[in-house]
N, C-alpha and C positions, 0 to 999 in steps of 0.2 A: 518617303522612307526608302533608303537604299537597300540593296541586297545584303549589305554587310551589317546593317543595323539589326538588333535583336527584335523579335516580334513576340507578342504574348501567344500563349497556346491557342487562345480563342481566335486571334487574327490568323495564325497559321492554318488552323483547321478550316476557317472560312475560305481560305485560298486553296483548299483542297489538298494541303500537305498532310502526310501521315506523321503523326506525333507518337513516338514510342514512350509510353508513360512508365513511371517507376512502379514496380510491384514490390510489396513488402515481403511476400513469400511466393514460392512456387507451389501450386496445388498438387498434392500427392495423394494418389488413390490408395495404394497398399492393399494387403489382403485382409478381408474382414473375417472375424470369427462368426460362428453361427449366431451367437448371442448379440454381437454388434449389428449384424445384418437384420436380425429380427427387431432389435430396438429401433433402428432407422425406419424400417417398414411400418412398425406399429405406432411409434410415438412422434414421428416427424411432424405430423399435422398439428400436434399439441405443443411441441418444444422447438420446432425448427422455424427459422426465419429465412426468407429468400432475398437476395440482392435485388431481384426484379420487382419487389414490392415497393422500392423507393423509400422515401422518408417515413419512418415509423412514428406512431403516437404511442408512447410508453404506457400511458394510462389505459389506452385501448388494448394494448398487448397484454398487460398484467392485471388489468381490472382494478388498479389502485394508482395513487400518485406518490408512492414511496420513491426515495432517491434511487438512482440507477447507477450501478457499477459495471464498467465494461472491462473485460479481460481479453487481451490479445495473445493468442498462442497458448491455449490451456492444456496442450498435450493430450493425455488420456482422460483428463477431466476430474480425477479423483479429488484434487485439492479444491477445484472450483465448486464441485458439488458439496463438499464439506463446508466451505464458506457460506454457500447459500442456505444450507441446513442450519448453521449456527447464527445466521443473521436474517431471520424472517422479516425484519423491518426494512430490509433492502431488497431491491430487484437486481438481478445479475444477467448480463448478456455476455456470452463467450463467442470469440471468433477463432476458428481453427481451420487449417487447410488439409490436415491429415485425416482422411475419411475414417480410418479405424479409431482414431482418437475421438472424433465426433460421435461415432457409434458407441464407444466405451463410456463416454460421458453421459449420454442419454440412458444407456443401460443401467449405469450406477444410480442415476437420479430417479429412475422409475421402478427399478426392481431390486436394487441391492442396498437400500437404506430402509429403516423402519417405517418411515412415512414418505410417500411420494413427494418429490420436490416440485413446488408449483411456482417459485419465484426465480426461475432460471429459463432462459431461451438461448439458442445457439445459432450461429451462422457457420456454414461451410463455404468460405469464400475469402478472397484477398482483403486484408484489413484496410489497406489504403482506400479501396473502392467502397467498402462499407462505411468508413468514416466520412468519405466525400458525398456519398449518395443516399445513405440511409439513416444517419444519426443527426437529428436536428441540433443546431447550435444551442449551447446552454442547457442541453437535456441531461448531461452526465454529471454526477457528483464526484466520480473517481474513475481514472483509467489506470489499469495495472498490467504489468508485464512480468511474469515470474518464470518464463521458460528459460532453460539453460542457454548460456551465451552461444549463439550459432556462429559468431564471427571469430573463429579461432585463428585465422591468418592475420598477421600484423597489419597488412595493408587495409584490412577491413575494420580495425579497432575503432575508427572514428564512428562506426555505425552502431556501436554498443549503446544500449539504452542507459545504463548506469556506468559512467566513466570511472576508471580506476582512480583518477585524481580525487573524485568525491569520496570514495571509500577510504583512501589514504588520509585525506584531510579530516574526515569525521573521526577517524581512529584516534587522532591526537587532540582534536578540538573538544571531543567529549570530556576529556579530563579537566577542562576548564569550566564545566557546567556550574559548579558551586563556588567559583572564585569569589563571588560577592559576599560569601559568608565571613570573609576577613573583617567586614564592617559590623558584624553581629557580636554583641557581648558574649563572653565565655559562659556567663551564668545562664544565658538562654540556650546557647548551642549545646551545652552538656547537662542541662537540667534533667534529672532522672525521673521525669514524670511529664504529664500533659502540660502544655503551655497554656497560660491564661489568655484571654482575648487580647490584652494589650501586648503581651509578649509575642503572640502569634502575628500581630500586625507588624511588629518590628522584624520578625523572622522573614516575613514575605518580602521585605524590601531588598533582600539579597539578590533577587532576580534582576531588578533594575540596576542595582549597584554593580553587579557583575558585567552587565552590558556596558555601563559607563566606563568601567576600567579597561575594556577591550576594544570598544567600537572605533576609536581613533587610530588604531594600529593599521599599518599597511601590510602586515603579514596575513597571508591567506588563512592560516590556522587560527590566528587571533580573531579575524573577522567572522569566521564561522563560529568560533567559541563565543563571541558576543551574542550572536543569534541564539545559540543553544542556551546560554546563560539566561537570556531574557524570556525564552519561550518554553522551557522544559517543564514548567508548572502550569502551562495552559492545558485546558481539557477539551476533548472532542466536542462536548456538549456546550461549550462556551462559559462554563462556570469556574474556570481557573483564573490564574493571575499571572502577570500584573495587568494585562489589558483585556481579559475576557474574550480572547480570540476563539473562533469556533471552526471546527471541521478543517477543510483544506486551506483556510486562511492562516492556520498555524504552519510555519515552515516545516518541511519534511524532516529536517535535522532535529528540530524541536520535538516533533511527534515521536521520532525514534528514541531520543534521549529520555522523553517522559516515561516510556515504558521500561527502558533499560534501567533507569535510576530506581524506579519502584521495585522492579524484580530484584535488583542487587540489595536494596534496603531490606526487603522482606526476608530474603534468604540469609541475611546477616544478623548477628547479635548486636543489639544496640544498648546503650545505657538505660533506655526506657522500655525495652522489650526483648524477649528471646527470639532466636531465629525461627522462622516459619519452615514447615516441611515443604517439599516440592509439591505435594498434592494440594496443600493449602494455597500455595502461590498460584498454581494453575487454576484452581477454582476461583480465586480472586480475579485473575485476568479474564476468565470466561464471563464472570458476573459483570465486569466493568467495561467489556468491549462495546464500543459504540456510545459510551457515556463519558468515562474518564479517558479512554484510549481510542486511538484510530482502530477501527475493527479489523482492517486489513493487516496492519502491522501486528496487531495482537494475534491474528491467525498465524502469521509467519513465525512469531515468537513461540507460540505453543507447538507448532509443527517441528521446530528445531530446538526444543528445550534441552534435549540431551547434549547438543553441541554447546549450548550456553553453560551448562553445568561443567562440561569439560574445560571450557575457557576459565571459569571461576576457580576450578581446581588447580590451575597453573599458578594462581596467586591467591592462596587462601587467606582469610581474615586472620589477623593476629589476635591471640587470646588476651 
């Protein structure tokens, strides 16, 4: 191998060369409040995980074999604690480099909620190293990143987690979610009552029909529209249609559309029902998070429900 040929990191390190590794964040100390400092001192042995521990055994850490959700960059931790509180059937691991945020998260989980949160653990360390050294392959059901976009400079935009292109595409592709209903008879579409079993089976075919109408297009919006059309009636628990996909096997655009479609339908007047109140819709989402809907997307929807209402107000339903 010549000097000009690329080497693997392992080969270079064996030859004694220093390799500067990519870091996902720069660790920031910050000034702790008295409450944050007390929480770190009091509860770290219970809630804290150390990079030096190496690969973790989630069943040993949490005392159960529930699915594990990992959040990178949880900020002050309020949202992460709320998710852990609302989804006791899941275990959560948070990674944060801002020490006051870690302290605030622990303080909230242990002293500022009605019942102490036991299904949450936190790292104060670089996310890249935690993922490489501490999280076993195949041990996570979900990885989530909800922190504000830190890459405000144009030259850094390629490092964004969610690309603007995806957001812009789903904005238009979502409108195609029910295009397959053009194949459904009007008598079924506008029936002012519950569909009988035979009618319901016909109605369900619109998901596959919509996919078939769009799938062969070379347009980006149409391609995503095909995915949304086919998967927006799948359920998180695998009891949806047309394929009975479950959990993360459902494309994320389908999971997003599934909850958006239901929220819009419930808040709207239909020939077969009156519009639901905001409180009724929120209660329905909370009840069906983790069964009908992706629990994480449901949490985000509930947290920003006022913004959703603002958007709907810009294009109100016609009477």
